[in-house]
Chimera marker file (.cmm) of the C-alpha trace (Angstrom):
<marker_set name="trace">
<marker id="1" x="5.437" y="-4.667" z="12.051" r="1" g="1" b="0" radius="0.5"/>
<marker id="2" x="3.125" y="-6.903" z="14.118" r="1" g="1" b="0" radius="0.5"/>
<marker id="3" x="4.999" y="-9.891" z="13.837" r="1" g="1" b="0" radius="0.5"/>
<marker id="4" x="7.343" y="-8.353" z="16.392" r="1" g="1" b="0" radius="0.5"/>
<marker id="5" x="4.929" y="-8.805" z="18.850" r="1" g="1" b="0" radius="0.5"/>
<marker id="6" x="4.593" y="-12.602" z="18.724" r="1" g="1" b="0" radius="0.5"/>
<marker id="7" x="5.863" y="-14.585" z="21.615" r="1" g="1" b="0" radius="0.5"/>
<marker id="8" x="6.235" y="-17.820" z="22.776" r="1" g="1" b="0" radius="0.5"/>
<marker id="9" x="3.039" y="-17.467" z="24.752" r="1" g="1" b="0" radius="0.5"/>
<marker id="10" x="1.198" y="-15.667" z="22.024" r="1" g="1" b="0" radius="0.5"/>
<marker id="11" x="2.016" y="-17.372" z="18.780" r="1" g="1" b="0" radius="0.5"/>
<marker id="12" x="-1.094" y="-16.189" z="17.050" r="1" g="1" b="0" radius="0.5"/>
<marker id="13" x="-1.732" y="-12.087" z="16.692" r="1" g="1" b="0" radius="0.5"/>
<marker id="14" x="-5.093" y="-12.431" z="16.035" r="1" g="1" b="0" radius="0.5"/>
<marker id="15" x="-8.254" y="-14.275" z="17.135" r="1" g="1" b="0" radius="0.5"/>
<marker id="16" x="-9.809" y="-13.875" z="14.007" r="1" g="1" b="0" radius="0.5"/>
<marker id="17" x="-9.138" y="-12.234" z="10.200" r="1" g="1" b="0" radius="0.5"/>
<marker id="18" x="-11.889" y="-10.648" z="8.576" r="1" g="1" b="0" radius="0.5"/>
<marker id="19" x="-11.532" y="-10.524" z="4.992" r="1" g="1" b="0" radius="0.5"/>
<marker id="20" x="-13.456" y="-9.342" z="1.766" r="1" g="1" b="0" radius="0.5"/>
<marker id="21" x="-13.210" y="-5.567" z="2.777" r="1" g="1" b="0" radius="0.5"/>
<marker id="22" x="-12.351" y="-4.978" z="-0.740" r="1" g="1" b="0" radius="0.5"/>
<marker id="23" x="-10.737" y="-1.383" z="-0.684" r="1" g="1" b="0" radius="0.5"/>
<marker id="24" x="-9.330" y="1.128" z="2.181" r="1" g="1" b="0" radius="0.5"/>
<marker id="25" x="-12.544" y="2.883" z="2.455" r="1" g="1" b="0" radius="0.5"/>
<marker id="26" x="-14.169" y="-0.573" z="3.061" r="1" g="1" b="0" radius="0.5"/>
<marker id="27" x="-11.392" y="-1.185" z="5.665" r="1" g="1" b="0" radius="0.5"/>
<marker id="28" x="-11.659" y="1.868" z="7.539" r="1" g="1" b="0" radius="0.5"/>
<marker id="29" x="-15.638" y="1.381" z="7.367" r="1" g="1" b="0" radius="0.5"/>
<marker id="30" x="-15.014" y="-1.844" z="9.242" r="1" g="1" b="0" radius="0.5"/>
<marker id="31" x="-12.709" y="-0.323" z="11.832" r="1" g="1" b="0" radius="0.5"/>
<marker id="32" x="-15.087" y="2.435" z="12.550" r="1" g="1" b="0" radius="0.5"/>
<marker id="33" x="-18.163" y="-0.107" z="13.003" r="1" g="1" b="0" radius="0.5"/>
<marker id="34" x="-15.740" y="-2.029" z="15.374" r="1" g="1" b="0" radius="0.5"/>
<marker id="35" x="-16.056" y="-5.301" z="13.057" r="1" g="1" b="0" radius="0.5"/>
<marker id="36" x="-12.142" y="-4.976" z="13.205" r="1" g="1" b="0" radius="0.5"/>
<marker id="37" x="-9.520" y="-3.797" z="15.903" r="1" g="1" b="0" radius="0.5"/>
<marker id="38" x="-6.455" y="-2.815" z="13.654" r="1" g="1" b="0" radius="0.5"/>
<marker id="39" x="-5.618" y="-2.743" z="10.196" r="1" g="1" b="0" radius="0.5"/>
<marker id="40" x="-2.848" y="-1.721" z="7.660" r="1" g="1" b="0" radius="0.5"/>
<marker id="41" x="-3.628" y="1.271" z="5.476" r="1" g="1" b="0" radius="0.5"/>
<marker id="42" x="-1.013" y="2.235" z="2.731" r="1" g="1" b="0" radius="0.5"/>
<marker id="43" x="0.883" y="5.496" z="3.323" r="1" g="1" b="0" radius="0.5"/>
<marker id="44" x="-0.110" y="7.068" z="0.311" r="1" g="1" b="0" radius="0.5"/>
<marker id="45" x="-3.620" y="6.190" z="0.576" r="1" g="1" b="0" radius="0.5"/>
<marker id="46" x="-3.450" y="7.490" z="4.102" r="1" g="1" b="0" radius="0.5"/>
<marker id="47" x="-2.011" y="10.855" z="3.038" r="1" g="1" b="0" radius="0.5"/>
<marker id="48" x="-4.517" y="11.307" z="0.014" r="1" g="1" b="0" radius="0.5"/>
<marker id="49" x="-7.224" y="10.631" z="2.867" r="1" g="1" b="0" radius="0.5"/>
<marker id="50" x="-6.153" y="13.407" z="5.074" r="1" g="1" b="0" radius="0.5"/>
<marker id="51" x="-5.417" y="15.797" z="2.194" r="1" g="1" b="0" radius="0.5"/>
<marker id="52" x="-8.979" y="15.420" z="0.613" r="1" g="1" b="0" radius="0.5"/>
<marker id="53" x="-11.208" y="13.878" z="3.529" r="1" g="1" b="0" radius="0.5"/>
<marker id="54" x="-9.807" y="15.296" z="6.591" r="1" g="1" b="0" radius="0.5"/>
<marker id="55" x="-13.040" y="14.625" z="8.375" r="1" g="1" b="0" radius="0.5"/>
<marker id="56" x="-12.971" y="10.870" z="7.669" r="1" g="1" b="0" radius="0.5"/>
<marker id="57" x="-9.458" y="10.797" z="8.421" r="1" g="1" b="0" radius="0.5"/>
<marker id="58" x="-9.818" y="12.378" z="11.715" r="1" g="1" b="0" radius="0.5"/>
<marker id="59" x="-11.937" y="9.590" z="12.818" r="1" g="1" b="0" radius="0.5"/>
<marker id="60" x="-8.711" y="7.384" z="13.240" r="1" g="1" b="0" radius="0.5"/>
<marker id="61" x="-5.316" y="7.322" z="14.365" r="1" g="1" b="0" radius="0.5"/>
<marker id="62" x="-2.052" y="5.678" z="13.174" r="1" g="1" b="0" radius="0.5"/>
<marker id="63" x="-0.430" y="3.243" z="16.272" r="1" g="1" b="0" radius="0.5"/>
<marker id="64" x="2.495" y="2.272" z="14.254" r="1" g="1" b="0" radius="0.5"/>
<marker id="65" x="4.483" y="2.690" z="11.094" r="1" g="1" b="0" radius="0.5"/>
<marker id="66" x="6.065" y="0.017" z="9.208" r="1" g="1" b="0" radius="0.5"/>
<marker id="67" x="9.455" y="0.125" z="7.343" r="1" g="1" b="0" radius="0.5"/>
<marker id="68" x="9.491" y="2.319" z="4.116" r="1" g="1" b="0" radius="0.5"/>
<marker id="69" x="8.777" y="-0.151" z="1.210" r="1" g="1" b="0" radius="0.5"/>
<marker id="70" x="8.296" y="0.662" z="-2.604" r="1" g="1" b="0" radius="0.5"/>
<marker id="71" x="4.608" y="1.737" z="-3.660" r="1" g="1" b="0" radius="0.5"/>
<marker id="72" x="2.689" y="-0.736" z="-5.786" r="1" g="1" b="0" radius="0.5"/>
<marker id="73" x="3.786" y="-0.846" z="-9.416" r="1" g="1" b="0" radius="0.5"/>
<marker id="74" x="1.708" y="0.170" z="-12.328" r="1" g="1" b="0" radius="0.5"/>
<marker id="75" x="1.483" y="-2.964" z="-14.285" r="1" g="1" b="0" radius="0.5"/>
<marker id="76" x="0.216" y="-4.043" z="-17.880" r="1" g="1" b="0" radius="0.5"/>
<marker id="77" x="-1.082" y="-7.114" z="-19.167" r="1" g="1" b="0" radius="0.5"/>
<marker id="78" x="1.222" y="-10.039" z="-20.408" r="1" g="1" b="0" radius="0.5"/>
<marker id="79" x="-0.059" y="-9.607" z="-23.810" r="1" g="1" b="0" radius="0.5"/>
<marker id="80" x="0.587" y="-5.930" z="-23.686" r="1" g="1" b="0" radius="0.5"/>
<marker id="81" x="3.409" y="-5.039" z="-26.602" r="1" g="1" b="0" radius="0.5"/>
<marker id="82" x="6.848" y="-4.606" z="-25.157" r="1" g="1" b="0" radius="0.5"/>
<marker id="83" x="7.331" y="-1.694" z="-27.498" r="1" g="1" b="0" radius="0.5"/>
<marker id="84" x="4.389" y="0.096" z="-26.116" r="1" g="1" b="0" radius="0.5"/>
<marker id="85" x="5.280" y="-0.677" z="-22.488" r="1" g="1" b="0" radius="0.5"/>
<marker id="86" x="8.725" y="0.946" z="-23.075" r="1" g="1" b="0" radius="0.5"/>
<marker id="87" x="7.283" y="4.016" z="-24.529" r="1" g="1" b="0" radius="0.5"/>
<marker id="88" x="4.847" y="4.170" z="-21.696" r="1" g="1" b="0" radius="0.5"/>
<marker id="89" x="7.639" y="3.836" z="-19.126" r="1" g="1" b="0" radius="0.5"/>
<marker id="90" x="9.518" y="6.542" z="-21.126" r="1" g="1" b="0" radius="0.5"/>
<marker id="91" x="6.521" y="8.900" z="-20.692" r="1" g="1" b="0" radius="0.5"/>
<marker id="92" x="5.920" y="8.464" z="-17.486" r="1" g="1" b="0" radius="0.5"/>
<marker id="93" x="9.374" y="8.850" z="-15.790" r="1" g="1" b="0" radius="0.5"/>
<marker id="94" x="9.523" y="12.289" z="-17.260" r="1" g="1" b="0" radius="0.5"/>
<marker id="95" x="5.925" y="13.132" z="-16.737" r="1" g="1" b="0" radius="0.5"/>
<marker id="96" x="6.774" y="15.264" z="-13.697" r="1" g="1" b="0" radius="0.5"/>
<marker id="97" x="8.849" y="17.901" z="-15.855" r="1" g="1" b="0" radius="0.5"/>
<marker id="98" x="5.597" y="18.590" z="-17.810" r="1" g="1" b="0" radius="0.5"/>
<marker id="99" x="4.341" y="22.199" z="-15.901" r="1" g="1" b="0" radius="0.5"/>
<marker id="100" x="0.743" y="21.490" z="-16.872" r="1" g="1" b="0" radius="0.5"/>
<marker id="101" x="0.544" y="18.020" z="-15.363" r="1" g="1" b="0" radius="0.5"/>
<marker id="102" x="2.679" y="18.955" z="-12.418" r="1" g="1" b="0" radius="0.5"/>
<marker id="103" x="-0.587" y="19.933" z="-10.725" r="1" g="1" b="0" radius="0.5"/>
<marker id="104" x="-2.229" y="16.801" z="-10.942" r="1" g="1" b="0" radius="0.5"/>
<marker id="105" x="0.690" y="14.990" z="-9.677" r="1" g="1" b="0" radius="0.5"/>
<marker id="106" x="0.835" y="17.242" z="-6.830" r="1" g="1" b="0" radius="0.5"/>
<marker id="107" x="-2.952" y="16.756" z="-5.940" r="1" g="1" b="0" radius="0.5"/>
<marker id="108" x="-1.998" y="12.964" z="-6.087" r="1" g="1" b="0" radius="0.5"/>
<marker id="109" x="0.737" y="13.289" z="-3.944" r="1" g="1" b="0" radius="0.5"/>
<marker id="110" x="3.162" y="12.120" z="-6.583" r="1" g="1" b="0" radius="0.5"/>
<marker id="111" x="6.734" y="13.514" z="-7.116" r="1" g="1" b="0" radius="0.5"/>
<marker id="112" x="7.450" y="11.314" z="-10.062" r="1" g="1" b="0" radius="0.5"/>
<marker id="113" x="7.546" y="7.907" z="-11.312" r="1" g="1" b="0" radius="0.5"/>
<marker id="114" x="10.736" y="5.892" z="-11.709" r="1" g="1" b="0" radius="0.5"/>
<marker id="115" x="11.504" y="2.732" z="-13.748" r="1" g="1" b="0" radius="0.5"/>
<marker id="116" x="11.674" y="-0.311" z="-11.763" r="1" g="1" b="0" radius="0.5"/>
<marker id="117" x="12.637" y="-4.037" z="-11.696" r="1" g="1" b="0" radius="0.5"/>
<marker id="118" x="11.857" y="-7.079" z="-9.759" r="1" g="1" b="0" radius="0.5"/>
<marker id="119" x="14.391" y="-6.253" z="-7.226" r="1" g="1" b="0" radius="0.5"/>
<marker id="120" x="12.992" y="-3.140" z="-6.460" r="1" g="1" b="0" radius="0.5"/>
<marker id="121" x="10.155" y="-5.095" z="-4.644" r="1" g="1" b="0" radius="0.5"/>
<marker id="122" x="12.688" y="-7.059" z="-2.857" r="1" g="1" b="0" radius="0.5"/>
<marker id="123" x="11.733" y="-5.567" z="0.608" r="1" g="1" b="0" radius="0.5"/>
<marker id="124" x="8.080" y="-6.669" z="-0.071" r="1" g="1" b="0" radius="0.5"/>
<marker id="125" x="8.914" y="-10.106" z="-0.787" r="1" g="1" b="0" radius="0.5"/>
<marker id="126" x="10.837" y="-10.195" z="2.309" r="1" g="1" b="0" radius="0.5"/>
<marker id="127" x="7.733" y="-9.345" z="4.447" r="1" g="1" b="0" radius="0.5"/>
<marker id="128" x="5.549" y="-11.549" z="2.652" r="1" g="1" b="0" radius="0.5"/>
<marker id="129" x="7.910" y="-14.686" z="3.380" r="1" g="1" b="0" radius="0.5"/>
<marker id="130" x="8.322" y="-13.715" z="7.078" r="1" g="1" b="0" radius="0.5"/>
<marker id="131" x="4.289" y="-13.616" z="7.340" r="1" g="1" b="0" radius="0.5"/>
<marker id="132" x="4.141" y="-16.960" z="5.278" r="1" g="1" b="0" radius="0.5"/>
<marker id="133" x="6.772" y="-18.665" z="7.570" r="1" g="1" b="0" radius="0.5"/>
<marker id="134" x="4.734" y="-16.963" z="10.807" r="1" g="1" b="0" radius="0.5"/>
<marker id="135" x="1.508" y="-18.851" z="9.825" r="1" g="1" b="0" radius="0.5"/>
<marker id="136" x="0.085" y="-16.014" z="7.705" r="1" g="1" b="0" radius="0.5"/>
<marker id="137" x="-0.317" y="-17.105" z="4.114" r="1" g="1" b="0" radius="0.5"/>
<marker id="138" x="-2.115" y="-13.994" z="3.008" r="1" g="1" b="0" radius="0.5"/>
<marker id="139" x="-3.003" y="-10.841" z="4.160" r="1" g="1" b="0" radius="0.5"/>
<marker id="140" x="-5.882" y="-10.685" z="6.607" r="1" g="1" b="0" radius="0.5"/>
<link id1="1" id2="2" r="1" g="1" b="0" radius="0.2"/>
<link id1="2" id2="3" r="1" g="1" b="0" radius="0.2"/>
<link id1="3" id2="4" r="1" g="1" b="0" radius="0.2"/>
<link id1="4" id2="5" r="1" g="1" b="0" radius="0.2"/>
<link id1="5" id2="6" r="1" g="1" b="0" radius="0.2"/>
<link id1="6" id2="7" r="1" g="1" b="0" radius="0.2"/>
<link id1="7" id2="8" r="1" g="1" b="0" radius="0.2"/>
<link id1="8" id2="9" r="1" g="1" b="0" radius="0.2"/>
<link id1="9" id2="10" r="1" g="1" b="0" radius="0.2"/>
<link id1="10" id2="11" r="1" g="1" b="0" radius="0.2"/>
<link id1="11" id2="12" r="1" g="1" b="0" radius="0.2"/>
<link id1="12" id2="13" r="1" g="1" b="0" radius="0.2"/>
<link id1="13" id2="14" r="1" g="1" b="0" radius="0.2"/>
<link id1="14" id2="15" r="1" g="1" b="0" radius="0.2"/>
<link id1="15" id2="16" r="1" g="1" b="0" radius="0.2"/>
<link id1="16" id2="17" r="1" g="1" b="0" radius="0.2"/>
<link id1="17" id2="18" r="1" g="1" b="0" radius="0.2"/>
<link id1="18" id2="19" r="1" g="1" b="0" radius="0.2"/>
<link id1="19" id2="20" r="1" g="1" b="0" radius="0.2"/>
<link id1="20" id2="21" r="1" g="1" b="0" radius="0.2"/>
<link id1="21" id2="22" r="1" g="1" b="0" radius="0.2"/>
<link id1="22" id2="23" r="1" g="1" b="0" radius="0.2"/>
<link id1="23" id2="24" r="1" g="1" b="0" radius="0.2"/>
<link id1="24" id2="25" r="1" g="1" b="0" radius="0.2"/>
<link id1="25" id2="26" r="1" g="1" b="0" radius="0.2"/>
<link id1="26" id2="27" r="1" g="1" b="0" radius="0.2"/>
<link id1="27" id2="28" r="1" g="1" b="0" radius="0.2"/>
<link id1="28" id2="29" r="1" g="1" b="0" radius="0.2"/>
<link id1="29" id2="30" r="1" g="1" b="0" radius="0.2"/>
<link id1="30" id2="31" r="1" g="1" b="0" radius="0.2"/>
<link id1="31" id2="32" r="1" g="1" b="0" radius="0.2"/>
<link id1="32" id2="33" r="1" g="1" b="0" radius="0.2"/>
<link id1="33" id2="34" r="1" g="1" b="0" radius="0.2"/>
<link id1="34" id2="35" r="1" g="1" b="0" radius="0.2"/>
<link id1="35" id2="36" r="1" g="1" b="0" radius="0.2"/>
<link id1="36" id2="37" r="1" g="1" b="0" radius="0.2"/>
<link id1="37" id2="38" r="1" g="1" b="0" radius="0.2"/>
<link id1="38" id2="39" r="1" g="1" b="0" radius="0.2"/>
<link id1="39" id2="40" r="1" g="1" b="0" radius="0.2"/>
<link id1="40" id2="41" r="1" g="1" b="0" radius="0.2"/>
<link id1="41" id2="42" r="1" g="1" b="0" radius="0.2"/>
<link id1="42" id2="43" r="1" g="1" b="0" radius="0.2"/>
<link id1="43" id2="44" r="1" g="1" b="0" radius="0.2"/>
<link id1="44" id2="45" r="1" g="1" b="0" radius="0.2"/>
<link id1="45" id2="46" r="1" g="1" b="0" radius="0.2"/>
<link id1="46" id2="47" r="1" g="1" b="0" radius="0.2"/>
<link id1="47" id2="48" r="1" g="1" b="0" radius="0.2"/>
<link id1="48" id2="49" r="1" g="1" b="0" radius="0.2"/>
<link id1="49" id2="50" r="1" g="1" b="0" radius="0.2"/>
<link id1="50" id2="51" r="1" g="1" b="0" radius="0.2"/>
<link id1="51" id2="52" r="1" g="1" b="0" radius="0.2"/>
<link id1="52" id2="53" r="1" g="1" b="0" radius="0.2"/>
<link id1="53" id2="54" r="1" g="1" b="0" radius="0.2"/>
<link id1="54" id2="55" r="1" g="1" b="0" radius="0.2"/>
<link id1="55" id2="56" r="1" g="1" b="0" radius="0.2"/>
<link id1="56" id2="57" r="1" g="1" b="0" radius="0.2"/>
<link id1="57" id2="58" r="1" g="1" b="0" radius="0.2"/>
<link id1="58" id2="59" r="1" g="1" b="0" radius="0.2"/>
<link id1="59" id2="60" r="1" g="1" b="0" radius="0.2"/>
<link id1="60" id2="61" r="1" g="1" b="0" radius="0.2"/>
<link id1="61" id2="62" r="1" g="1" b="0" radius="0.2"/>
<link id1="62" id2="63" r="1" g="1" b="0" radius="0.2"/>
<link id1="63" id2="64" r="1" g="1" b="0" radius="0.2"/>
<link id1="64" id2="65" r="1" g="1" b="0" radius="0.2"/>
<link id1="65" id2="66" r="1" g="1" b="0" radius="0.2"/>
<link id1="66" id2="67" r="1" g="1" b="0" radius="0.2"/>
<link id1="67" id2="68" r="1" g="1" b="0" radius="0.2"/>
<link id1="68" id2="69" r="1" g="1" b="0" radius="0.2"/>
<link id1="69" id2="70" r="1" g="1" b="0" radius="0.2"/>
<link id1="70" id2="71" r="1" g="1" b="0" radius="0.2"/>
<link id1="71" id2="72" r="1" g="1" b="0" radius="0.2"/>
<link id1="72" id2="73" r="1" g="1" b="0" radius="0.2"/>
<link id1="73" id2="74" r="1" g="1" b="0" radius="0.2"/>
<link id1="74" id2="75" r="1" g="1" b="0" radius="0.2"/>
<link id1="75" id2="76" r="1" g="1" b="0" radius="0.2"/>
<link id1="76" id2="77" r="1" g="1" b="0" radius="0.2"/>
<link id1="77" id2="78" r="1" g="1" b="0" radius="0.2"/>
<link id1="78" id2="79" r="1" g="1" b="0" radius="0.2"/>
<link id1="79" id2="80" r="1" g="1" b="0" radius="0.2"/>
<link id1="80" id2="81" r="1" g="1" b="0" radius="0.2"/>
<link id1="81" id2="82" r="1" g="1" b="0" radius="0.2"/>
<link id1="82" id2="83" r="1" g="1" b="0" radius="0.2"/>
<link id1="83" id2="84" r="1" g="1" b="0" radius="0.2"/>
<link id1="84" id2="85" r="1" g="1" b="0" radius="0.2"/>
<link id1="85" id2="86" r="1" g="1" b="0" radius="0.2"/>
<link id1="86" id2="87" r="1" g="1" b="0" radius="0.2"/>
<link id1="87" id2="88" r="1" g="1" b="0" radius="0.2"/>
<link id1="88" id2="89" r="1" g="1" b="0" radius="0.2"/>
<link id1="89" id2="90" r="1" g="1" b="0" radius="0.2"/>
<link id1="90" id2="91" r="1" g="1" b="0" radius="0.2"/>
<link id1="91" id2="92" r="1" g="1" b="0" radius="0.2"/>
<link id1="92" id2="93" r="1" g="1" b="0" radius="0.2"/>
<link id1="93" id2="94" r="1" g="1" b="0" radius="0.2"/>
<link id1="94" id2="95" r="1" g="1" b="0" radius="0.2"/>
<link id1="95" id2="96" r="1" g="1" b="0" radius="0.2"/>
<link id1="96" id2="97" r="1" g="1" b="0" radius="0.2"/>
<link id1="97" id2="98" r="1" g="1" b="0" radius="0.2"/>
<link id1="98" id2="99" r="1" g="1" b="0" radius="0.2"/>
<link id1="99" id2="100" r="1" g="1" b="0" radius="0.2"/>
<link id1="100" id2="101" r="1" g="1" b="0" radius="0.2"/>
<link id1="101" id2="102" r="1" g="1" b="0" radius="0.2"/>
<link id1="102" id2="103" r="1" g="1" b="0" radius="0.2"/>
<link id1="103" id2="104" r="1" g="1" b="0" radius="0.2"/>
<link id1="104" id2="105" r="1" g="1" b="0" radius="0.2"/>
<link id1="105" id2="106" r="1" g="1" b="0" radius="0.2"/>
<link id1="106" id2="107" r="1" g="1" b="0" radius="0.2"/>
<link id1="107" id2="108" r="1" g="1" b="0" radius="0.2"/>
<link id1="108" id2="109" r="1" g="1" b="0" radius="0.2"/>
<link id1="109" id2="110" r="1" g="1" b="0" radius="0.2"/>
<link id1="110" id2="111" r="1" g="1" b="0" radius="0.2"/>
<link id1="111" id2="112" r="1" g="1" b="0" radius="0.2"/>
<link id1="112" id2="113" r="1" g="1" b="0" radius="0.2"/>
<link id1="113" id2="114" r="1" g="1" b="0" radius="0.2"/>
<link id1="114" id2="115" r="1" g="1" b="0" radius="0.2"/>
<link id1="115" id2="116" r="1" g="1" b="0" radius="0.2"/>
<link id1="116" id2="117" r="1" g="1" b="0" radius="0.2"/>
<link id1="117" id2="118" r="1" g="1" b="0" radius="0.2"/>
<link id1="118" id2="119" r="1" g="1" b="0" radius="0.2"/>
<link id1="119" id2="120" r="1" g="1" b="0" radius="0.2"/>
<link id1="120" id2="121" r="1" g="1" b="0" radius="0.2"/>
<link id1="121" id2="122" r="1" g="1" b="0" radius="0.2"/>
<link id1="122" id2="123" r="1" g="1" b="0" radius="0.2"/>
<link id1="123" id2="124" r="1" g="1" b="0" radius="0.2"/>
<link id1="124" id2="125" r="1" g="1" b="0" radius="0.2"/>
<link id1="125" id2="126" r="1" g="1" b="0" radius="0.2"/>
<link id1="126" id2="127" r="1" g="1" b="0" radius="0.2"/>
<link id1="127" id2="128" r="1" g="1" b="0" radius="0.2"/>
<link id1="128" id2="129" r="1" g="1" b="0" radius="0.2"/>
<link id1="129" id2="130" r="1" g="1" b="0" radius="0.2"/>
<link id1="130" id2="131" r="1" g="1" b="0" radius="0.2"/>
<link id1="131" id2="132" r="1" g="1" b="0" radius="0.2"/>
<link id1="132" id2="133" r="1" g="1" b="0" radius="0.2"/>
<link id1="133" id2="134" r="1" g="1" b="0" radius="0.2"/>
<link id1="134" id2="135" r="1" g="1" b="0" radius="0.2"/>
<link id1="135" id2="136" r="1" g="1" b="0" radius="0.2"/>
<link id1="136" id2="137" r="1" g="1" b="0" radius="0.2"/>
<link id1="137" id2="138" r="1" g="1" b="0" radius="0.2"/>
<link id1="138" id2="139" r="1" g="1" b="0" radius="0.2"/>
<link id1="139" id2="140" r="1" g="1" b="0" radius="0.2"/>
</marker_set>
């Protein structure tokens, strides 16, 4: 989203990148302490913060929204047996049908799980390529 604000007169968007903030709460702590001026926060995480810790969420305000993109995938180790991975996917994609589980999914803001392919994440790969081409080889 911020790449759209680059111009010939302002080829770099940031004077400095601050890393090693480790997790969304660390990022918001840095924002609240004025160590950073702006950050990206995952929409799902932001929604959970608003739902479960409205006092913290109220200290910040969104200034923009990026295009929709897939949520991060659930992944397993390369050595995890393929048959087990298939069984896990089969269980997850039907989990929302279990009324005993639904309350927990609702608390997490999860409607349902879907099986994904590498192509599902093409929009994120496109954003990564654009950032790299603009001179931002890794997220700040």
